[in-house]
N, C-alpha and C positions, 0 to 999 in steps of 0.2 A: 308734485309732492307725493311721497309714498309714506304710508303709515301702516305699521303692524298693529293688529288688534287681537285681543284674546280675552276670554272670560271663563268663569266657572259656570255651573248650571244655573246659579242664581242670577247671572247677568246675561243669559243667552238672548232673551227677547230684546233687551236694550242694545246688545251688540248688533243684532240683525237690523234694527231700526237705524242705528248709527252708521252701519255700513252703507245702507241706502242713501242716507243724508250726505255722506262724504262722496260717494260715487256720483251723485247728482252735481257735485261741485268739482268734478274732474280730479278727485284725489284717488290715487291708486291705493287700494286696500289689500293688504296681505292678511288673510284670516288664518290665525294659528290655533283656533279652537276655542271652545269646544264646538262641535258641529251639530249638537242637538241638546235638548234639555236634560239629558240623563246625568246623574251625579258624577262628578269628576273632582279630583284633588286639585285645588287652585294652585298650589306651588308649582306643579308641572307646567301649567299654562303660563304662569308668571315668569318662570325661568326661561321658557322658550322665547317669549317676547323680549325680555330684558337682555338675553344673549344677543339677539339680532341688533338691538340698539347699542349695546356695549361694544360690539365688534365693528360697528359702523355699517353693517349690511343694510340697515334701515335707519333713517334719521330720527324717527319719532315712533312712539308706541302708545297705545291706549289699552289699559287693563281694567276689566270690570268684574267685580265680585259682589257678594251680598252687602258688605259694608265698605269695601275699598281698602280697609286697613291691611288685610292679609296680603293682597297683591302689592301694595306699597312696600311693605316690609320685605317681601321676596325680591322685588325689583331693585331696591336700594342696596342690595348686597353685591350688585354688579358694578364694576368700575366704570365711571363715566355716566352712570344712570342716576337721575334725580327724579324720583317718583313721589307724588304727593296726592293726598285725598282731595278731590274736587267734587262738589255737589251742586254748584250753581255757577252762573257766569262770573260772579265776583271772585270766587276761589279758583276758577279755571284761568 
């Protein structure tokens, strides 16, 4: 399985932890940013991941931001993408 992952500065640490978790389980991870904790505009990252999923280049994507709402809104603008806010196992 291959997953694209992206975050804004608020989600950087969680993204790094999640990348390690996925790779330990033999999941190929395409990290589309951000690459450090410096401030970044979340829509740019969200659009990059959503475009990969929308075009079929990557089957799944994970987006992380401060609340999850902004990334969900951005991603849902892309055809074929269904993004939702998940904050625990039940909602995931």
